[in-house]
KOLKOLMAR-286348 format. One record per residue (C-alpha): residue in one letter; residue number from 1; z, y, x. Coordinates in steps of 0.02 Angstrom, whole numbers. Example, Ala and Ser with C-alpha at 12.3 -4.5 7.8 and 13.67 -1.06 7.14 Angstrom:
+------+-----+--------+--------+--------+
! type ! seq !     zz !     yy !     xx !
+------+-----+--------+--------+--------+
!    A !   1 !    390 !   -225 !    615 !
!    S !   2 !    357 !    -53 !    684 !
+------+-----+--------+--------+--------+
! end
This chain:
+------+-----+--------+--------+--------+
! type ! seq !     zz !     yy !     xx !
+------+-----+--------+--------+--------+
!    M !   1 !  -1461 !   2922 !  -1778 !
!    I !   2 !  -1461 !   2866 !  -1951 !
!    G !   3 !  -1366 !   2974 !  -2072 !
!    E !   4 !  -1244 !   2912 !  -2199 !
!    S !   5 !  -1379 !   2893 !  -2328 !
!    G !   6 !  -1461 !   2793 !  -2238 !
!    T !   7 !  -1618 !   2891 !  -2180 !
!    V !   8 !  -1636 !   2927 !  -1985 !
!    R !   9 !  -1612 !   3125 !  -1960 !
!    R !  10 !  -1769 !   3239 !  -1916 !
!    E !  11 !  -1659 !   3308 !  -1771 !
!    E !  12 !  -1625 !   3146 !  -1696 !
!    I !  13 !  -1803 !   3108 !  -1685 !
!    E !  14 !  -1857 !   3274 !  -1611 !
!    T !  15 !  -1713 !   3273 !  -1459 !
!    A !  16 !  -1755 !   3068 !  -1432 !
!    D !  17 !  -1791 !   3019 !  -1257 !
!    P !  18 !  -1987 !   3003 !  -1252 !
!    V !  19 !  -1977 !   2872 !  -1100 !
!    V !  20 !  -1825 !   2775 !  -1177 !
!    E !  21 !  -1942 !   2753 !  -1360 !
!    F !  22 !  -2119 !   2734 !  -1232 !
!    G !  23 !  -2010 !   2571 !  -1129 !
!    A !  24 !  -1946 !   2503 !  -1307 !
!    E !  25 !  -2119 !   2485 !  -1374 !
!    A !  26 !  -2219 !   2429 !  -1194 !
!    H !  27 !  -2280 !   2264 !  -1151 !
!    P !  28 !  -2224 !   2235 !   -978 !
!    H !  29 !  -2341 !   2084 !   -879 !
!    V !  30 !  -2308 !   2011 !   -733 !
!    H !  31 !  -2481 !   1972 !   -628 !
!    A !  32 !  -2497 !   1786 !   -530 !
!    D !  33 !  -2506 !   1780 !   -345 !
!    I !  34 !  -2682 !   1802 !   -280 !
!    S !  35 !  -2667 !   1880 !   -113 !
!    G !  36 !  -2690 !   1705 !    -43 !
!    G !  37 !  -2508 !   1629 !    -33 !
!    W !  38 !  -2441 !   1474 !    -75 !
!    L !  39 !  -2546 !   1466 !   -247 !
!    R !  40 !  -2705 !   1465 !   -154 !
!    A !  41 !  -2633 !   1319 !    -28 !
!    A !  42 !  -2555 !   1216 !   -159 !
!    V !  43 !  -2704 !   1193 !   -236 !
!    F !  44 !  -2816 !   1164 !    -94 !
!    G !  45 !  -2689 !   1039 !    -27 !
!    A !  46 !  -2688 !    956 !   -181 !
!    M !  47 !  -2865 !    943 !   -220 !
!    D !  48 !  -2894 !    915 !    -35 !
!    G !  49 !  -2773 !    767 !    -35 !
!    L !  50 !  -2842 !    681 !   -192 !
!    V !  51 !  -3029 !    680 !   -130 !
!    T !  52 !  -2969 !    623 !     59 !
!    N !  53 !  -2879 !    503 !      2 !
!    I !  54 !  -3006 !    434 !   -147 !
!    S !  55 !  -3134 !    447 !    -44 !
!    L !  56 !  -3063 !    335 !    105 !
!    I !  57 !  -2982 !    197 !     -8 !
!    A !  58 !  -3179 !    183 !    -85 !
!    G !  59 !  -3274 !    199 !     94 !
!    V !  60 !  -3139 !     46 !    180 !
!    G !  61 !  -3150 !    -56 !      4 !
!    G !  62 !  -3325 !    -34 !     -6 !
!    A !  63 !  -3337 !   -113 !    169 !
!    G !  64 !  -3220 !   -246 !    113 !
!    V !  65 !  -3073 !   -245 !    212 !
!    P !  66 !  -2913 !   -301 !    136 !
!    P !  67 !  -2780 !   -233 !     56 !
!    R !  68 !  -2657 !   -218 !    195 !
!    Q !  69 !  -2774 !   -102 !    276 !
!    I !  70 !  -2825 !    -17 !    138 !
!    V !  71 !  -2660 !     44 !    138 !
!    L !  72 !  -2631 !     58 !    312 !
!    T !  73 !  -2802 !    168 !    308 !
!    G !  74 !  -2725 !    267 !    172 !
!    V !  75 !  -2564 !    304 !    235 !
!    A !  76 !  -2627 !    347 !    393 !
!    G !  77 !  -2741 !    502 !    298 !
!    L !  78 !  -2575 !    544 !    198 !
!    V !  79 !  -2484 !    579 !    346 !
!    A !  80 !  -2638 !    658 !    476 !
!    G !  81 !  -2695 !    761 !    316 !
!    A !  82 !  -2539 !    822 !    257 !
!    M !  83 !  -2499 !    877 !    443 !
!    S !  84 !  -2659 !    956 !    467 !
!    M !  85 !  -2645 !   1072 !    310 !
!    A !  86 !  -2481 !   1122 !    330 !
!    I !  87 !  -2542 !   1181 !    545 !
!    G !  88 !  -2711 !   1268 !    492 !
!    E !  89 !  -2632 !   1339 !    330 !
!    Y !  90 !  -2475 !   1415 !    436 !
!    T !  91 !  -2599 !   1455 !    577 !
!    S !  92 !  -2733 !   1540 !    457 !
!    V !  93 !  -2631 !   1631 !    359 !
!    Q !  94 !  -2531 !   1712 !    511 !
!    T !  95 !  -2701 !   1735 !    572 !
!    Q !  96 !  -2714 !   1842 !    422 !
!    N !  97 !  -2568 !   1940 !    423 !
!    E !  98 !  -2589 !   1978 !    620 !
!    Q !  99 !  -2764 !   2043 !    597 !
!    L ! 100 !  -2699 !   2167 !    439 !
!    D ! 101 !  -2565 !   2220 !    558 !
!    H ! 102 !  -2675 !   2254 !    689 !
!    E ! 103 !  -2789 !   2363 !    579 !
!    V ! 104 !  -2628 !   2438 !    508 !
!    E ! 105 !  -2597 !   2517 !    687 !
!    K ! 106 !  -2766 !   2582 !    703 !
!    E ! 107 !  -2744 !   2654 !    546 !
!    R ! 108 !  -2595 !   2749 !    592 !
!    H ! 109 !  -2670 !   2820 !    768 !
!    E ! 110 !  -2800 !   2878 !    660 !
!    L ! 111 !  -2684 !   2981 !    533 !
!    L ! 112 !  -2565 !   3028 !    705 !
!    H ! 113 !  -2728 !   3096 !    795 !
!    N ! 114 !  -2863 !   3157 !    660 !
!    A ! 115 !  -2750 !   3184 !    525 !
!    E ! 116 !  -2882 !   3310 !    435 !
!    S ! 117 !  -3036 !   3180 !    469 !
!    E ! 118 !  -2926 !   3050 !    365 !
!    Q ! 119 !  -2866 !   3165 !    212 !
!    D ! 120 !  -3057 !   3205 !    202 !
!    E ! 121 !  -3110 !   3022 !    209 !
!    L ! 122 !  -2986 !   2998 !     58 !
!    A ! 123 !  -3045 !   3130 !    -50 !
!    E ! 124 !  -3230 !   3068 !    -35 !
!    M ! 125 !  -3174 !   2885 !    -65 !
!    W ! 126 !  -3094 !   2947 !   -235 !
!    V ! 127 !  -3252 !   3059 !   -289 !
!    A ! 128 !  -3348 !   2907 !   -258 !
!    R ! 129 !  -3234 !   2816 !   -384 !
!    G ! 130 !  -3269 !   2971 !   -493 !
!    L ! 131 !  -3142 !   3111 !   -460 !
!    S ! 132 !  -3193 !   3289 !   -459 !
!    P ! 133 !  -3190 !   3358 !   -278 !
!    A ! 134 !  -3068 !   3481 !   -325 !
!    L ! 135 !  -2955 !   3339 !   -394 !
!    A ! 136 !  -2974 !   3208 !   -256 !
!    A ! 137 !  -2925 !   3335 !   -110 !
!    E ! 138 !  -2768 !   3392 !   -196 !
!    V ! 139 !  -2716 !   3215 !   -212 !
!    A ! 140 !  -2748 !   3170 !    -45 !
!    E ! 141 !  -2677 !   3312 !      1 !
!    Q ! 142 !  -2519 !   3267 !    -86 !
!    V ! 143 !  -2540 !   3091 !    -33 !
!    S ! 144 !  -2559 !   3136 !    144 !
!    R ! 145 !  -2381 !   3235 !    145 !
!    D ! 146 !  -2289 !   3071 !    162 !
!    P ! 147 !  -2372 !   2980 !    309 !
!    E ! 148 !  -2297 !   2800 !    272 !
!    Q ! 149 !  -2375 !   2818 !    104 !
!    A ! 150 !  -2508 !   2889 !    184 !
!    L ! 151 !  -2534 !   2759 !    287 !
!    R ! 152 !  -2520 !   2630 !    147 !
!    I ! 153 !  -2642 !   2697 !     46 !
!    H ! 154 !  -2769 !   2717 !    165 !
!    V ! 155 !  -2773 !   2521 !    213 !
!    L ! 156 !  -2766 !   2486 !     18 !
!    E ! 157 !  -2902 !   2584 !     -9 !
!    E ! 158 !  -3007 !   2553 !    151 !
!    L ! 159 !  -2956 !   2356 !    173 !
!    G ! 160 !  -2912 !   2334 !     -2 !
!    L ! 161 !  -2744 !   2242 !     67 !
!    D ! 162 !  -2581 !   2296 !     30 !
!    P ! 163 !  -2495 !   2302 !    199 !
!    D ! 164 !  -2308 !   2280 !    106 !
!    E ! 165 !  -2367 !   2117 !     11 !
!    K ! 166 !  -2438 !   2005 !    137 !
!    P ! 167 !  -2435 !   1801 !    105 !
!    S ! 168 !  -2280 !   1691 !    196 !
!    P ! 169 !  -2364 !   1571 !    322 !
!    R ! 170 !  -2229 !   1459 !    283 !
!    A ! 171 !  -2245 !   1448 !     95 !
!    A ! 172 !  -2432 !   1423 !    140 !
!    A ! 173 !  -2385 !   1289 !    264 !
!    V ! 174 !  -2255 !   1196 !    155 !
!    S ! 175 !  -2338 !   1215 !    -10 !
!    S ! 176 !  -2500 !   1146 !     65 !
!    F ! 177 !  -2406 !   1004 !    143 !
!    I ! 178 !  -2306 !    958 !      2 !
!    C ! 179 !  -2470 !    964 !   -142 !
!    F ! 180 !  -2572 !    847 !     -1 !
!    S ! 181 !  -2459 !    714 !     16 !
!    I ! 182 !  -2442 !    703 !   -188 !
!    G ! 183 !  -2634 !    705 !   -195 !
!    A ! 184 !  -2633 !    584 !    -73 !
!    L ! 185 !  -2520 !    480 !   -133 !
!    V ! 186 !  -2591 !    457 !   -291 !
!    P ! 187 !  -2743 !    323 !   -263 !
!    L ! 188 !  -2613 !    225 !   -149 !
!    L ! 189 !  -2495 !    216 !   -291 !
!    P ! 190 !  -2560 !     28 !   -360 !
!    Y ! 191 !  -2556 !    -44 !   -186 !
!    L ! 192 !  -2397 !     -3 !   -178 !
!    L ! 193 !  -2341 !    -61 !   -352 !
!    G ! 194 !  -2429 !   -232 !   -313 !
!    F ! 195 !  -2614 !   -179 !   -412 !
!    P ! 196 !  -2726 !   -219 !   -241 !
!    V ! 197 !  -2864 !   -194 !   -339 !
!    L ! 198 !  -2998 !    -60 !   -272 !
!    W ! 199 !  -3056 !     -6 !   -461 !
!    V ! 200 !  -2867 !     31 !   -516 !
!    A ! 201 !  -2861 !    139 !   -342 !
!    L ! 202 !  -3007 !    228 !   -402 !
!    L ! 203 !  -2939 !    233 !   -586 !
!    A ! 204 !  -2776 !    310 !   -518 !
!    G ! 205 !  -2871 !    457 !   -416 !
!    A ! 206 !  -2980 !    495 !   -555 !
!    L ! 207 !  -2846 !    510 !   -660 !
!    G ! 208 !  -2764 !    627 !   -528 !
!    L ! 209 !  -2927 !    731 !   -522 !
!    F ! 210 !  -2925 !    777 !   -710 !
!    A ! 211 !  -2752 !    820 !   -718 !
!    A ! 212 !  -2742 !    917 !   -572 !
!    G ! 213 !  -2897 !   1015 !   -625 !
!    A ! 214 !  -2817 !   1034 !   -788 !
!    V ! 215 !  -2666 !   1094 !   -732 !
!    V ! 216 !  -2760 !   1210 !   -621 !
!    A ! 217 !  -2829 !   1301 !   -750 !
!    R ! 218 !  -2680 !   1367 !   -843 !
!    F ! 219 !  -2697 !   1510 !   -677 !
!    T ! 220 !  -2891 !   1553 !   -727 !
!    T ! 221 !  -2989 !   1577 !   -883 !
!    R ! 222 !  -3055 !   1393 !   -872 !
!    S ! 223 !  -3013 !   1282 !  -1024 !
!    W ! 224 !  -2907 !   1152 !   -969 !
!    W ! 225 !  -3037 !   1006 !  -1011 !
!    G ! 226 !  -3184 !   1097 !   -893 !
!    N ! 227 !  -3105 !   1116 !   -751 !
!    G ! 228 !  -3034 !    939 !   -765 !
!    A ! 229 !  -3220 !    872 !   -784 !
!    R ! 230 !  -3267 !    986 !   -648 !
!    Q ! 231 !  -3128 !    926 !   -501 !
!    L ! 232 !  -3150 !    736 !   -585 !
!    S ! 233 !  -3332 !    753 !   -556 !
!    L ! 234 !  -3330 !    822 !   -384 !
!    G ! 235 !  -3196 !    708 !   -317 !
!    L ! 236 !  -3316 !    549 !   -389 !
!    L ! 237 !  -3449 !    615 !   -294 !
!    A ! 238 !  -3377 !    624 !   -126 !
!    A ! 239 !  -3287 !    436 !   -172 !
!    A ! 240 !  -3469 !    379 !   -225 !
!    L ! 241 !  -3549 !    415 !    -70 !
!    T ! 242 !  -3405 !    386 !     57 !
!    Y ! 243 !  -3413 !    234 !    -55 !
!    L ! 244 !  -3589 !    165 !    -16 !
!    V ! 245 !  -3579 !    225 !    155 !
!    G ! 246 !  -3438 !     93 !    174 !
!    R ! 247 !  -3530 !    -27 !     85 !
!    A ! 248 !  -3696 !     -8 !    211 !
!    F ! 249 !  -3570 !     -9 !    368 !
!    G ! 250 !  -3495 !   -164 !    320 !
!    A ! 251 !  -3644 !   -268 !    280 !
!    T ! 252 !  -3720 !   -232 !    437 !
!    L ! 253 !  -3557 !   -269 !    553 !
!    G ! 254 !  -3543 !   -408 !    433 !
+------+-----+--------+--------+--------+
! end
């Protein structure tokens, strides 16, 4: 409290709640999603959509097919790829969650029938991490008093996964579907907007690759231009290879 003279009274400082004072000066922060949920699926979907359709358009364009067939190929690639990505992401994430549930049940069984051994195992892991044997044993004993907490700690320590924070299969499927569709649409846009020229479509795809890489860099420690250049170079490599294959097959069939 501030007295009439404008100074802080000593007794108020001494009786201040340390938790409140600490909380006022703390700098809370939030971590990004690294559990393999929507972000990984979104990035994978966007990059896959871009690379897939840029490569498809480069391949059939290199073979010399007319613009109408290039658009048909690109649209088919967009629909098929988006559905494949969504189904694949949903199945893979759901399977991962079911496997985790299976491992949790195995650990629950061990805690129920071999509680003492599991407690010793937990203490040994903490000793390996630098705790003294006495302290590790005391902490393991404290944790083991709550069966559900003990189960969660064992799963975290042994599997490196939190059973309470599983990624959502639906979120992964939806984000991959949407981002794949957006990525695959980019190299198609010139054709759909009335510019049926292969190099314009490839230029649009290249800009999309660089932009996608630059945006993704926001979630990492890489620079935006470095990440953009990496995605651009990888995507153009794939497009160049499929273009050459298309040219070779086009010349052979012709």
